[in-house]
C-alpha atoms as an extended CHARMM CRD file, in Angstrom:
* protein
*
        90  EXT
         1         1  MET       CA             16.2380000000       20.9860000000       -6.8300000000  PROA      1               0.0000000000
         2         2  ALA       CA             13.7080000000       18.6850000000       -5.3790000000  PROA      2               0.0000000000
         3         3  ARG       CA             13.1680000000       18.4310000000       -1.5230000000  PROA      3               0.0000000000
         4         4  PRO       CA             14.7550000000       15.1170000000       -0.0450000000  PROA      4               0.0000000000
         5         5  ARG       CA             12.1980000000       12.4950000000        0.8230000000  PROA      5               0.0000000000
         6         6  LYS       CA             11.6460000000       11.7070000000        4.4280000000  PROA      6               0.0000000000
         7         7  HSD       CA             11.9250000000        8.2550000000        5.8980000000  PROA      7               0.0000000000
         8         8  ARG       CA              8.7350000000        6.7920000000        6.9710000000  PROA      8               0.0000000000
         9         9  ARG       CA              8.4210000000        4.1900000000        9.6130000000  PROA      9               0.0000000000
        10        10  VAL       CA              7.2170000000        0.8430000000        8.3630000000  PROA      10              0.0000000000
        11        11  ARG       CA              7.0400000000       -1.8990000000       11.0510000000  PROA      11              0.0000000000
        12        12  TRP       CA              5.3350000000       -4.6120000000        9.0740000000  PROA      12              0.0000000000
        13        13  HSD       CA              7.1140000000       -6.9900000000        6.5850000000  PROA      13              0.0000000000
        14        14  PRO       CA              4.6800000000       -9.0800000000        4.5900000000  PROA      14              0.0000000000
        15        15  ARG       CA              5.2420000000      -12.9040000000        4.4740000000  PROA      15              0.0000000000
        16        16  VAL       CA              3.7040000000      -12.9870000000        1.0500000000  PROA      16              0.0000000000
        17        17  ASN       CA              4.4540000000      -10.1910000000       -1.3710000000  PROA      17              0.0000000000
        18        18  ILE       CA              2.4330000000      -11.1360000000       -4.5210000000  PROA      18              0.0000000000
        19        19  PHE       CA             -1.3250000000      -11.9100000000       -4.8870000000  PROA      19              0.0000000000
        20        20  THR       CA             -2.4450000000      -13.4310000000       -8.2250000000  PROA      20              0.0000000000
        21        21  PRO       CA             -5.9060000000      -13.7110000000       -9.7920000000  PROA      21              0.0000000000
        22        22  TYR       CA             -7.3150000000      -17.2380000000       -9.2980000000  PROA      22              0.0000000000
        23        23  GLY       CA             -6.8450000000      -19.6800000000      -11.9930000000  PROA      23              0.0000000000
        24        24  GLN       CA             -4.4140000000      -17.5970000000      -14.0640000000  PROA      24              0.0000000000
        25        25  THR       CA             -0.7430000000      -18.1880000000      -14.8610000000  PROA      25              0.0000000000
        26        26  ARG       CA              1.9420000000      -15.4720000000      -14.4170000000  PROA      26              0.0000000000
        27        27  ALA       CA              1.9410000000      -14.7430000000      -18.1130000000  PROA      27              0.0000000000
        28        28  ASP       CA             -1.8330000000      -14.1140000000      -18.1860000000  PROA      28              0.0000000000
        29        29  PHE       CA             -2.0190000000      -10.9980000000      -16.1620000000  PROA      29              0.0000000000
        30        30  GLU       CA             -0.2950000000       -7.6440000000      -15.3220000000  PROA      30              0.0000000000
        31        31  LEU       CA              0.9420000000       -6.6520000000      -11.9290000000  PROA      31              0.0000000000
        32        32  VAL       CA              0.0390000000       -3.5500000000       -9.8820000000  PROA      32              0.0000000000
        33        33  GLU       CA              2.8390000000       -2.6540000000       -7.5180000000  PROA      33              0.0000000000
        34        34  ILE       CA              2.1290000000       -1.2950000000       -4.0480000000  PROA      34              0.0000000000
        35        35  SER       CA              4.8970000000        0.0560000000       -1.9030000000  PROA      35              0.0000000000
        36        36  ARG       CA              5.5270000000       -1.1650000000        1.5630000000  PROA      36              0.0000000000
        37        37  GLU       CA              4.5260000000        2.1920000000        2.9700000000  PROA      37              0.0000000000
        38        38  GLU       CA              1.2710000000        1.9850000000        1.1410000000  PROA      38              0.0000000000
        39        39  ALA       CA              0.7160000000       -1.5530000000        2.5870000000  PROA      39              0.0000000000
        40        40  GLU       CA              1.5790000000       -0.2810000000        6.0170000000  PROA      40              0.0000000000
        41        41  ALA       CA             -0.9260000000        2.6230000000        5.6610000000  PROA      41              0.0000000000
        42        42  ILE       CA             -3.7080000000        0.1030000000        4.7050000000  PROA      42              0.0000000000
        43        43  ARG       CA             -2.6990000000       -2.1440000000        7.6970000000  PROA      43              0.0000000000
        44        44  LEU       CA             -2.7480000000        0.7380000000       10.2170000000  PROA      44              0.0000000000
        45        45  LYS       CA             -6.0760000000        2.1890000000        9.0720000000  PROA      45              0.0000000000
        46        46  ASN       CA             -8.1080000000       -0.8030000000        8.0420000000  PROA      46              0.0000000000
        47        47  VAL       CA             -6.6810000000       -3.8550000000        9.9240000000  PROA      47              0.0000000000
        48        48  ILE       CA             -5.6520000000       -2.3080000000       13.0680000000  PROA      48              0.0000000000
        49        49  GLY       CA             -8.3860000000        0.3080000000       12.9890000000  PROA      49              0.0000000000
        50        50  LEU       CA             -6.4580000000        3.3990000000       13.9590000000  PROA      50              0.0000000000
        51        51  GLU       CA             -7.7110000000        6.9250000000       13.1750000000  PROA      51              0.0000000000
        52        52  GLN       CA             -5.9020000000        8.6090000000       10.4240000000  PROA      52              0.0000000000
        53        53  THR       CA             -3.9630000000       11.0060000000       12.7760000000  PROA      53              0.0000000000
        54        54  ALA       CA             -2.8670000000        8.1980000000       15.0270000000  PROA      54              0.0000000000
        55        55  ALA       CA             -1.6900000000        6.2550000000       11.9290000000  PROA      55              0.0000000000
        56        56  ALA       CA              0.1140000000        9.1950000000       10.6090000000  PROA      56              0.0000000000
        57        57  VAL       CA              1.9700000000        9.5120000000       13.9330000000  PROA      57              0.0000000000
        58        58  LYS       CA              3.0450000000        5.9610000000       13.8890000000  PROA      58              0.0000000000
        59        59  MET       CA              4.4020000000        6.3850000000       10.4060000000  PROA      59              0.0000000000
        60        60  ARG       CA              6.0090000000        9.6070000000       11.2850000000  PROA      60              0.0000000000
        61        61  THR       CA              4.3710000000       11.5610000000        8.5410000000  PROA      61              0.0000000000
        62        62  SER       CA              1.7030000000       14.4820000000        8.5130000000  PROA      62              0.0000000000
        63        63  GLN       CA             -1.9630000000       13.5460000000        8.2700000000  PROA      63              0.0000000000
        64        64  SER       CA             -2.1220000000       14.9300000000        4.7090000000  PROA      64              0.0000000000
        65        65  THR       CA              0.8040000000       12.8170000000        3.5900000000  PROA      65              0.0000000000
        66        66  PHE       CA             -0.7000000000        9.7290000000        5.1950000000  PROA      66              0.0000000000
        67        67  GLN       CA             -3.9830000000       10.4630000000        3.3070000000  PROA      67              0.0000000000
        68        68  ARG       CA             -2.1350000000       10.6880000000        0.0030000000  PROA      68              0.0000000000
        69        69  ILE       CA             -0.4180000000        7.4050000000        0.6450000000  PROA      69              0.0000000000
        70        70  LEU       CA             -3.6820000000        5.7840000000        1.6230000000  PROA      70              0.0000000000
        71        71  THR       CA             -5.5380000000        7.2510000000       -1.4510000000  PROA      71              0.0000000000
        72        72  SER       CA             -2.7850000000        5.9080000000       -3.8080000000  PROA      72              0.0000000000
        73        73  ALA       CA             -2.7690000000        2.5090000000       -2.1470000000  PROA      73              0.0000000000
        74        74  TYR       CA             -6.6850000000        2.1900000000       -2.3950000000  PROA      74              0.0000000000
        75        75  TYR       CA             -6.5350000000        3.3200000000       -6.1050000000  PROA      75              0.0000000000
        76        76  LYS       CA             -3.8760000000        0.5340000000       -6.8840000000  PROA      76              0.0000000000
        77        77  LEU       CA             -5.9150000000       -2.1270000000       -4.9770000000  PROA      77              0.0000000000
        78        78  ALA       CA             -9.0710000000       -1.0430000000       -6.8040000000  PROA      78              0.0000000000
        79        79  VAL       CA             -7.3500000000       -1.3300000000      -10.2640000000  PROA      79              0.0000000000
        80        80  GLY       CA             -5.9390000000       -4.6900000000       -9.4250000000  PROA      80              0.0000000000
        81        81  ILE       CA             -9.2150000000       -6.1290000000       -8.3300000000  PROA      81              0.0000000000
        82        82  ILE       CA            -11.4510000000       -4.5070000000      -10.9430000000  PROA      82              0.0000000000
        83        83  TYR       CA             -9.2750000000       -5.3610000000      -13.9400000000  PROA      83              0.0000000000
        84        84  GLY       CA             -8.0690000000       -8.7610000000      -12.6120000000  PROA      84              0.0000000000
        85        85  ARG       CA             -4.3220000000       -7.8740000000      -12.2720000000  PROA      85              0.0000000000
        86        86  GLY       CA             -1.8210000000       -9.2900000000       -9.7850000000  PROA      86              0.0000000000
        87        87  ILE       CA             -0.9290000000       -7.1300000000       -6.7040000000  PROA      87              0.0000000000
        88        88  ARG       CA              2.7700000000       -7.0960000000       -5.6140000000  PROA      88              0.0000000000
        89        89  ILE       CA              4.1280000000       -5.4710000000       -2.3430000000  PROA      89              0.0000000000
        90        90  LYS       CA              7.5840000000       -4.2710000000       -3.3050000000  PROA      90              0.0000000000
């Protein structure tokens, strides 16, 4: 049996939850979905500028879990930008 997932603290709710490639209609591109906790990790690390350990404490996770969340978010953003896909925060 799998271990139950812990609740992570997300204190930010986006006003806009979808970003589309310029000049394309919804039927012209695929979407990459980023979870709210991945968006929160990016916000804490890159926008606010917290160190990884401090950001992990704010999200109530371990530093290694925070790093995995951040790595997943960076990968999804890179795929969305490089391949011209829309990005949705779910």
